VMD Tcl script that draws the C-alpha trace (Angstrom):
set ca {
  {0.00 -0.22 0.09}
  {2.75 2.23 0.42}
  {4.06 1.39 -2.60}
  {1.19 2.77 -4.63}
  {1.03 5.33 -6.98}
  {-1.22 7.26 -9.62}
  {1.99 7.62 -11.79}
  {3.46 3.89 -11.89}
  {1.61 0.88 -11.90}
  {2.13 -1.70 -9.39}
  {5.45 -3.18 -9.99}
  {6.54 -1.18 -12.63}
  {9.97 0.07 -13.26}
  {11.11 3.51 -11.82}
  {12.79 4.52 -14.71}
  {13.34 8.07 -15.99}
  {15.66 10.41 -17.68}
  {15.66 14.19 -16.60}
  {15.05 16.28 -19.40}
  {18.45 18.69 -20.15}
  {17.50 22.37 -18.82}
  {17.85 23.06 -22.54}
  {14.93 21.34 -23.60}
  {13.32 22.64 -20.79}
  {13.72 26.24 -21.75}
  {12.67 25.34 -25.61}
  {9.70 23.23 -24.67}
  {8.99 26.66 -22.48}
  {8.02 24.28 -18.96}
  {7.90 27.50 -17.08}
  {5.20 28.97 -19.48}
  {3.30 25.78 -18.97}
  {3.44 25.91 -15.18}
  {2.31 29.77 -15.09}
  {-0.65 28.54 -16.94}
  {-1.44 25.50 -14.55}
  {-0.53 27.23 -11.01}
  {0.72 29.70 -9.47}
  {0.79 27.85 -6.13}
  {4.57 27.69 -5.52}
  {4.75 23.90 -3.69}
  {2.11 23.30 -6.51}
  {5.02 24.21 -9.25}
  {7.54 22.40 -7.65}
  {5.64 19.27 -7.52}
  {4.52 19.69 -11.31}
  {7.93 20.82 -12.43}
  {9.56 17.98 -11.48}
  {7.01 15.39 -12.70}
  {6.99 16.98 -16.31}
  {11.25 17.34 -16.50}
  {10.98 13.41 -15.67}
  {11.00 11.36 -18.78}
  {9.44 7.56 -18.98}
  {9.67 5.43 -22.41}
  {8.15 2.29 -20.55}
  {4.64 2.16 -22.36}
  {2.95 0.33 -19.48}
  {3.67 3.07 -17.20}
  {2.45 5.10 -20.11}
  {-0.76 4.05 -20.65}
  {-1.73 3.54 -16.65}
  {-0.87 7.50 -16.55}
  {-3.85 8.03 -19.87}
  {-6.25 6.36 -18.30}
  {-5.70 8.05 -14.87}
  {-5.73 10.89 -16.75}
  {-8.56 10.13 -18.49}
  {-10.69 10.15 -15.16}
  {-9.75 13.49 -13.91}
  {-10.80 14.77 -17.25}
  {-14.58 13.01 -17.14}
  {-15.04 13.70 -13.73}
  {-15.15 17.94 -12.57}
  {-16.56 16.05 -9.41}
  {-13.59 13.67 -8.91}
  {-11.38 16.95 -9.46}
  {-13.18 18.77 -6.96}
  {-12.89 16.12 -4.35}
  {-8.88 15.39 -4.55}
  {-8.34 18.83 -4.88}
  {-10.06 19.45 -1.07}
  {-8.77 16.03 -0.38}
  {-5.33 17.64 -1.00}
  {-5.86 20.56 0.44}
  {-6.98 18.59 3.96}
  {-3.72 17.00 3.44}
  {-1.55 19.38 3.14}
  {-2.35 20.10 7.21}
  {-1.03 16.72 7.91}
  {1.90 16.37 6.42}
  {3.62 16.15 9.57}
  {1.29 13.00 10.48}
  {4.19 10.50 9.47}
  {6.65 11.85 12.70}
  {3.69 10.34 14.40}
  {5.28 7.27 15.09}
  {8.72 8.41 15.20}
  {7.31 10.26 18.23}
  {8.40 8.26 21.21}
  {8.45 10.73 23.88}
  {5.01 12.75 23.63}
  {6.69 16.74 24.90}
  {2.84 17.20 26.65}
  {-0.99 16.79 25.72}
  {-0.87 19.68 23.86}
  {0.95 17.95 21.63}
  {-0.99 15.01 21.56}
  {-4.51 16.37 21.50}
  {-3.39 18.23 17.92}
  {-2.58 14.65 16.75}
  {-5.87 13.24 17.72}
  {-7.35 16.48 15.79}
  {-5.09 15.66 12.84}
  {-6.18 11.75 12.90}
  {-10.00 12.58 13.03}
  {-9.04 14.69 9.71}
  {-7.45 11.90 8.30}
  {-9.99 9.48 9.33}
  {-12.85 12.15 7.52}
  {-10.42 12.17 4.12}
  {-10.26 8.42 3.56}
  {-14.38 8.17 4.12}
  {-14.98 11.25 1.86}
  {-12.57 10.21 -0.81}
  {-13.89 6.37 -0.64}
  {-17.65 7.67 -0.90}
  {-16.53 9.87 -4.41}
  {-14.97 6.50 -6.02}
  {-18.08 4.29 -4.89}
  {-20.43 7.42 -6.70}
  {-18.17 7.44 -10.29}
  {-17.54 4.86 -12.71}
  {-13.39 5.27 -12.66}
  {-12.22 2.31 -15.53}
  {-8.28 2.99 -14.73}
  {-6.37 0.67 -13.12}
  {-4.74 3.13 -10.62}
  {-8.23 4.77 -9.54}
  {-9.61 1.26 -9.10}
  {-6.94 0.46 -7.20}
  {-7.21 3.53 -4.87}
  {-10.92 2.89 -4.55}
  {-10.01 -0.61 -3.09}
  {-6.84 0.53 -0.94}
  {-9.39 3.48 1.03}
  {-12.25 0.73 1.19}
  {-9.48 -1.46 2.79}
  {-8.40 0.92 4.99}
  {-11.88 1.92 5.84}
  {-12.76 -2.05 7.31}
  {-9.77 -3.13 8.14}
  {-8.65 -0.03 10.68}
  {-12.00 -0.10 12.23}
  {-12.74 3.35 11.55}
  {-15.98 4.01 13.08}
  {-15.01 2.54 16.35}
  {-11.82 4.78 15.71}
  {-13.77 7.48 15.47}
  {-16.04 7.03 18.44}
  {-12.66 6.48 20.68}
  {-11.28 9.89 19.19}
  {-14.55 11.39 20.47}
  {-14.12 10.02 23.83}
  {-10.56 10.41 24.26}
  {-10.88 13.91 23.01}
  {-13.81 14.58 24.98}
  {-12.00 13.59 28.33}
  {-8.48 15.14 27.78}
  {-11.46 18.88 27.73}
  {-12.02 17.65 30.96}
  {-8.73 18.27 32.34}
  {-9.01 21.72 33.86}
  {-5.85 21.64 37.00}
  {-3.41 19.84 38.84}
  {-2.32 19.99 42.41}
  {0.61 20.15 43.48}
  {1.96 19.49 47.15}
  {5.32 21.38 47.93}
  {7.97 20.34 50.86}
  {9.59 23.80 52.48}
  {12.43 22.85 54.72}
  {13.83 24.61 57.69}
  {13.99 28.34 55.93}
  {10.85 27.82 54.66}
  {12.55 27.23 50.70}
  {10.81 24.83 48.74}
  {12.74 21.83 49.60}
  {11.13 19.49 46.96}
  {7.17 18.91 44.77}
  {4.49 16.49 43.88}
  {1.96 16.10 41.69}
  {-1.02 15.04 43.97}
  {-4.08 14.81 41.11}
  {-4.93 15.49 37.78}
  {-8.25 17.41 38.41}
  {-11.51 18.28 35.80}
  {-12.31 21.64 37.56}
  {-10.52 25.17 37.95}
  {-8.94 25.76 40.62}
  {-11.55 28.79 42.72}
  {-9.19 31.45 44.07}
  {-11.98 32.20 46.88}
  {-12.26 28.41 47.60}
  {-8.68 28.53 48.05}
  {-8.58 31.47 49.92}
  {-11.27 30.32 52.36}
  {-9.41 27.05 52.87}
  {-6.35 28.43 53.62}
  {-8.05 30.99 56.34}
  {-9.71 28.63 57.95}
  {-6.35 26.81 58.58}
  {-4.29 29.89 59.58}
  {-7.81 30.92 62.27}
  {-7.95 27.08 63.72}
  {-4.79 28.25 66.30}
  {-1.98 30.15 66.03}
  {0.75 27.21 64.97}
  {1.16 25.15 62.75}
  {-1.05 22.07 62.50}
  {0.58 19.01 63.19}
  {1.06 15.80 61.14}
  {-1.27 17.46 57.93}
  {-2.80 15.18 56.27}
  {-1.82 15.23 52.21}
  {-4.33 13.03 51.25}
  {-7.07 15.70 52.27}
  {-5.55 17.68 49.61}
  {-7.19 15.53 46.57}
  {-10.31 16.55 47.88}
  {-10.39 19.93 46.88}
  {-10.88 19.59 43.82}
  {-13.47 16.56 43.73}
  {-13.46 14.18 40.22}
  {-16.09 13.45 38.14}
  {-15.99 9.59 38.27}
  {-16.75 9.42 34.35}
  {-13.46 10.59 33.64}
  {-11.50 8.28 35.39}
  {-11.20 5.64 32.27}
  {-8.99 8.23 30.61}
  {-6.40 8.62 34.01}
  {-7.19 12.49 34.63}
  {-7.92 11.47 38.61}
  {-7.23 8.03 39.24}
  {-3.55 8.66 38.28}
  {-2.08 10.44 41.60}
  {0.83 10.29 42.49}
  {2.04 10.86 46.57}
  {4.04 13.77 47.44}
  {6.72 11.41 48.46}
  {6.51 9.17 45.14}
  {7.24 12.29 42.79}
  {8.97 14.64 44.73}
  {12.12 16.00 42.77}
  {14.66 17.84 45.09}
  {15.02 21.77 44.57}
  {18.32 23.48 45.04}
  {17.89 27.09 43.90}
  {18.12 31.06 45.31}
  {16.49 31.67 49.26}
  {13.40 32.44 47.68}
  {13.10 29.25 45.64}
  {10.91 31.09 43.14}
  {12.78 29.66 40.05}
  {13.56 26.20 41.24}
  {10.12 25.50 42.57}
  {8.95 26.18 39.21}
  {11.93 23.92 38.36}
  {10.94 20.87 40.05}
  {7.22 21.39 38.86}
  {8.29 20.69 35.49}
  {9.36 17.32 35.80}
  {6.58 15.67 37.78}
  {4.25 17.47 35.63}
  {5.13 16.72 32.16}
  {5.79 12.79 33.58}
  {1.93 12.50 34.17}
  {1.13 14.22 31.06}
  {3.95 11.99 29.22}
  {1.79 8.96 30.87}
  {-1.28 10.28 29.81}
  {0.10 10.92 26.00}
  {1.49 7.56 25.90}
  {-1.85 5.55 27.27}
  {-3.84 7.25 24.10}
  {-1.57 6.54 21.82}
  {-1.52 3.07 22.70}
  {-5.36 3.40 22.04}
  {-4.71 4.90 18.67}
  {-2.56 1.87 17.92}
  {-4.99 -0.56 18.39}
  {-6.71 0.95 15.05}
  {-4.31 2.79 13.10}
  {-1.15 1.72 11.35}
  {0.55 5.41 11.47}
  {3.20 4.34 9.14}
  {-0.15 4.06 6.15}
  {-0.79 7.26 5.34}
  {-0.43 6.75 1.85}
  {-2.47 9.70 1.00}
  {-0.43 11.93 1.54}
  {2.24 10.94 -0.66}
  {0.13 10.93 -3.29}
  {-0.46 14.84 -3.19}
  {1.75 15.82 -6.08}
  {0.15 13.12 -8.47}
  {-3.07 14.36 -7.56}
  {-2.22 17.74 -8.28}
  {-0.69 17.07 -11.25}
  {-3.46 15.55 -12.73}
  {-6.19 18.06 -11.42}
  {-4.08 20.84 -12.51}
  {-3.67 19.88 -16.07}
  {-7.23 18.18 -16.62}
  {-8.40 21.72 -15.77}
  {-6.20 22.97 -18.67}
  {-7.40 20.28 -21.09}
  {-11.58 21.40 -20.02}
  {-10.25 24.77 -20.91}
  {-9.08 24.34 -24.30}
  {-11.92 21.61 -25.20}
  {-14.28 24.43 -24.28}
  {-12.48 26.90 -26.79}
  {-13.50 24.31 -29.54}
  {-9.94 23.55 -29.89}
  {-9.48 19.10 -30.62}
  {-7.76 17.69 -27.95}
  {-7.00 13.06 -27.89}
  {-5.70 10.60 -25.71}
  {-2.88 8.74 -27.44}
  {-2.14 5.41 -28.14}
  {0.90 3.91 -27.13}
  {3.12 1.55 -28.71}
  {6.00 -0.19 -28.15}
  {9.16 2.25 -27.89}
  {11.11 -0.01 -30.66}
  {9.27 0.25 -33.44}
  {10.23 4.51 -33.33}
  {6.88 5.26 -34.54}
  {5.09 8.50 -34.47}
  {1.61 9.61 -35.71}
  {-0.22 13.02 -35.48}
  {-3.31 14.06 -36.97}
  {-3.78 17.87 -37.07}
  {-1.62 18.81 -34.42}
  {-1.03 22.20 -33.22}
  {0.80 24.00 -30.83}
  {-0.01 24.14 -26.90}
  {1.02 27.49 -26.08}
  {-0.93 29.34 -28.94}
  {-3.88 27.02 -28.06}
  {-3.09 28.28 -23.82}
  {-3.19 32.05 -25.61}
  {-6.50 31.64 -27.09}
  {-7.75 30.37 -23.96}
  {-6.12 33.30 -21.80}
  {-8.11 35.71 -24.37}
  {-6.70 35.95 -27.66}
  {-8.09 34.71 -30.95}
  {-5.29 33.16 -33.37}
  {-6.45 30.97 -36.23}
  {-4.64 27.84 -35.03}
  {-3.50 25.90 -38.76}
  {-2.89 22.40 -37.70}
  {-1.08 19.79 -39.46}
  {-0.09 15.78 -40.15}
  {3.01 14.50 -39.39}
  {4.48 10.50 -39.17}
  {7.54 9.49 -38.18}
  {8.05 5.50 -39.50}
  {10.50 3.87 -41.64}
  {9.83 5.70 -44.89}
  {11.01 8.64 -42.78}
  {12.16 9.73 -39.03}
  {14.16 13.25 -39.87}
  {12.90 16.09 -41.28}
  {14.49 19.02 -42.97}
  {12.27 21.61 -42.34}
  {12.48 25.20 -44.34}
  {10.36 27.64 -44.60}
  {10.53 31.45 -44.85}
  {10.92 34.09 -41.79}
  {7.76 33.90 -39.36}
  {6.40 31.10 -41.68}
  {5.62 28.58 -38.34}
  {8.65 26.71 -38.49}
  {9.67 27.03 -34.58}
  {6.23 26.57 -34.01}
  {5.21 23.58 -35.61}
  {8.55 21.90 -33.99}
  {7.59 22.90 -30.80}
  {4.18 22.09 -31.29}
  {5.58 18.16 -32.15}
  {8.30 17.71 -28.79}
  {5.27 19.52 -26.39}
  {2.71 16.90 -28.08}
  {5.38 13.82 -27.40}
  {6.41 15.09 -24.24}
  {2.39 15.26 -22.97}
  {1.39 11.95 -24.21}
  {4.04 10.21 -22.32}
  {2.93 12.88 -18.66}
  {0.02 10.83 -19.43}
  {-1.92 13.75 -20.46}
  {-4.30 14.63 -23.77}
  {-2.51 15.85 -26.58}
  {-3.50 19.17 -28.78}
  {-4.20 16.83 -32.03}
  {-7.51 14.64 -33.39}
  {-5.29 11.51 -33.27}
  {-2.04 10.54 -31.71}
  {-0.07 6.88 -32.21}
  {3.68 7.21 -30.78}
  {6.52 5.03 -29.65}
  {8.17 6.76 -26.45}
  {10.92 8.52 -26.79}
  {13.50 7.88 -24.17}
  {14.40 11.64 -23.82}
  {13.69 14.77 -26.04}
  {16.39 16.78 -26.90}
  {16.63 20.04 -27.94}
  {19.41 22.28 -29.87}
  {18.05 26.12 -30.04}
  {19.37 29.16 -30.98}
  {22.08 30.04 -27.61}
  {22.08 32.85 -25.42}
  {24.41 35.60 -26.56}
  {26.14 35.38 -23.37}
  {26.56 31.75 -23.45}
  {29.05 31.91 -26.19}
  {31.52 34.45 -24.95}
  {34.32 31.64 -24.21}
  {33.48 29.67 -27.77}
  {32.04 31.33 -30.14}
  {28.70 30.94 -31.03}
  {29.66 28.13 -33.75}
  {31.79 26.46 -31.08}
  {28.86 26.69 -28.52}
  {26.39 24.90 -30.87}
  {29.10 22.64 -31.53}
  {29.94 21.66 -28.21}
  {26.33 20.90 -27.55}
  {25.42 19.00 -30.39}
  {28.37 16.56 -29.46}
  {27.30 16.38 -25.92}
  {23.61 15.46 -26.96}
  {25.32 12.78 -29.29}
  {26.78 11.41 -26.49}
  {23.50 10.31 -24.71}
  {21.34 9.81 -27.34}
  {20.10 6.35 -28.00}
  {17.82 5.22 -31.20}
  {15.06 5.59 -28.95}
  {15.99 9.75 -28.50}
  {14.32 12.80 -30.20}
  {15.53 15.64 -31.86}
  {14.33 19.01 -32.26}
  {17.22 21.36 -33.90}
  {16.03 25.27 -34.19}
  {18.44 26.90 -36.57}
  {21.26 25.48 -35.51}
  {24.86 25.76 -36.85}
  {23.55 29.22 -38.92}
  {25.66 31.48 -37.25}
  {28.38 30.90 -39.54}
  {28.87 30.75 -43.41}
  {26.81 29.03 -45.62}
  {29.26 26.98 -46.08}
  {30.98 25.91 -42.98}
  {27.18 25.92 -41.66}
  {26.02 23.35 -44.27}
  {28.96 21.08 -44.21}
  {28.75 20.66 -40.16}
  {24.84 19.99 -40.30}
  {25.36 17.45 -43.10}
  {27.33 15.07 -40.84}
  {25.36 16.41 -37.59}
  {22.10 14.94 -40.15}
  {24.06 11.69 -40.83}
  {25.14 10.72 -37.82}
  {21.17 10.68 -36.37}
  {20.80 8.43 -39.58}
  {23.12 6.08 -38.82}
  {22.45 6.34 -35.17}
  {18.66 5.91 -35.74}
  {16.29 9.18 -33.94}
  {13.68 10.60 -35.03}
  {14.25 14.57 -35.56}
  {13.00 17.28 -36.65}
  {15.32 20.45 -38.29}
  {14.38 23.26 -38.59}
  {16.56 25.30 -41.13}
  {17.50 27.92 -43.77}
  {20.18 25.63 -45.54}
  {17.81 25.10 -48.23}
  {20.58 22.98 -49.35}
  {20.42 20.66 -46.67}
  {16.78 19.36 -47.92}
  {18.06 19.34 -51.69}
  {21.00 16.71 -50.31}
  {18.77 13.85 -50.09}
  {20.28 10.95 -51.85}
  {23.56 11.82 -50.35}
  {22.51 12.34 -46.79}
  {20.47 8.50 -47.13}
  {22.97 6.77 -49.16}
  {26.24 8.07 -47.77}
  {25.18 6.93 -44.34}
  {23.42 2.85 -43.64}
  {20.97 3.78 -41.24}
  {17.08 3.15 -40.33}
  {16.19 5.97 -40.21}
  {15.58 8.09 -43.24}
  {15.67 11.75 -44.27}
  {12.98 13.79 -46.35}
  {12.51 17.64 -46.67}
  {9.33 19.38 -44.89}
  {8.36 22.46 -45.63}
  {6.07 25.35 -44.56}
  {3.85 27.12 -47.52}
  {2.93 30.70 -48.51}
  {0.43 30.46 -50.60}
  {-0.90 33.37 -52.66}
  {1.82 35.82 -50.28}
  {0.15 34.94 -47.61}
  {1.60 32.25 -45.15}
  {-0.15 29.52 -45.02}
  {1.50 27.46 -41.61}
  {0.99 24.06 -43.42}
  {3.29 22.16 -43.77}
  {3.97 19.62 -46.80}
  {6.60 17.32 -48.02}
  {8.32 18.86 -50.73}
  {11.67 19.74 -52.09}
  {12.56 23.17 -50.75}
  {11.26 25.90 -52.78}
  {14.06 28.25 -52.36}
  {13.56 31.91 -53.81}
  {10.06 30.96 -54.53}
  {9.04 32.18 -50.95}
  {10.90 35.39 -51.44}
  {8.58 36.11 -54.71}
  {5.79 35.17 -53.08}
  {6.22 37.62 -50.43}
  {7.61 40.18 -52.77}
  {4.84 40.25 -54.82}
  {2.36 40.40 -51.91}
  {4.07 43.71 -50.85}
  {4.68 45.05 -54.38}
  {8.91 44.77 -54.51}
  {9.37 42.82 -57.48}
  {10.95 44.64 -60.00}
  {8.17 44.62 -62.63}
  {5.85 46.32 -60.20}
  {7.98 48.51 -58.61}
  {8.63 49.39 -62.81}
  {5.23 49.68 -63.30}
  {4.70 52.47 -60.42}
  {7.94 54.29 -61.21}
  {5.93 54.81 -64.85}
  {2.33 55.39 -63.91}
  {3.97 57.85 -61.05}
  {5.81 59.65 -63.81}
  {3.20 59.55 -66.41}
  {0.45 60.87 -63.83}
  {2.96 63.85 -63.07}
  {3.82 64.59 -66.76}
  {-0.23 64.84 -66.73}
  {-0.65 67.57 -63.53}
  {2.74 69.70 -65.72}
  {0.59 69.61 -69.15}
  {-2.54 71.11 -67.43}
  {-0.97 74.08 -65.67}
}
mol new
graphics top color blue
foreach p $ca { graphics top sphere $p radius 0.5 }
foreach p [lrange $ca 0 end-1] q [lrange $ca 1 end] { graphics top cylinder $p $q radius 0.2 }
display resetview
């Protein structure tokens, strides 16, 4: 039970790889977090889960099913979020079993309140899971677990015992202390005589003191200490708690006092020890009662808090995207060994979030397939033609599928990747020592040191900061290395010559990842943002843009001629 997780099925291998800092930045993980939650500890939990990559198809399918239950049932989300809120106050319960020396009755009463809240949490989540037709293995298992806890832990009796114990504890109002004095009337020793269910009354205490002093001029001889116990009569119904029945004689709990002549501080110190001893016994008695019912180490729900909040926040965001009329889907997960991937009508999640936040973007959707025919795409197109948006869209969709979240697409079939590597332009400050080309080459080398055939790569304008000849030389070798390794990749570039070198790239090295040219289109001078398998169009993009804005030679020439004619006509009229 302690090992139960909503992210990993039971007996699953817990193997993950960490996203690189570059991939975290290039996939805009912080932007996603900003739109998932603004609560600091929630951000930390979600960040940790989103930056760990698993390619285990059983684990991913398990997550997809759990997420689907969260998405299907808003009532479940509300209940689970309320559960998280209540569990946030119970995190220190794990220390309960280690707390062998309860310092005071006060701390134990707080523990009782916490356990009472835990019982309520279990009961509430059991109720909601019994009401809903959850389908995932994870939620069904959770339902069985809380049902077993409720049945085997004897929650009804535990609840009754806690209520009774709390009521008894509330009756402890005062402690009777006996103090022995030495020949100089200094406090010599002290002891707890009884625990009482009523407060000391100043009037009653003073009256008894006056009666004591008025009976004779001297001291009473042989004062019966036991009579002091009757100053505050006990409630017999409280005896089972030990509030009164547990009494200590002045002799057995005496504590020697050594202090100043006044004895004030020493008396306080002396009283502390017997009072603490009494409190400890009371605490231990109540702990024994609790442990009859609850295995304190079994506070499994607390360990689920990060996972629950992950599913709740993502399902809330996906719900908002659905409300905007944008398609989302549950990815079909196939073997990682196939290294295939297919998205129909895929779009960039960030654009969808912007629409959710009030923008009115016309989002263009595209199709792409990674299979034995093509696994490496050289993507070319005009500036601001959507190359980076599309490249990032594919990376985000892959990661979302592997997180178990619905994907921004009409349909998706993926072989999970073991890690996502990105190579986007570096910050100028990071290139001071090596120069931009050196820095880019170093990062590419580091990627190939750890990438495998199951990895996924996203390159965005890589090697574009040097001369065309130098960049093309390195880029060809990089693509050949990808083909040899067998990775899937989108290489977004302005080097059209690289996309024209398909035969050289595919025939120059053996490998199972073929290289293909992918282009973003411009139609009638407008950027269509649609991608298609096609040879690079080169200057045709510039021609379309030039025609749109009237800057082709023929357009400019015609404009000049018309202007001159107009000027000549004006002069003739004058």
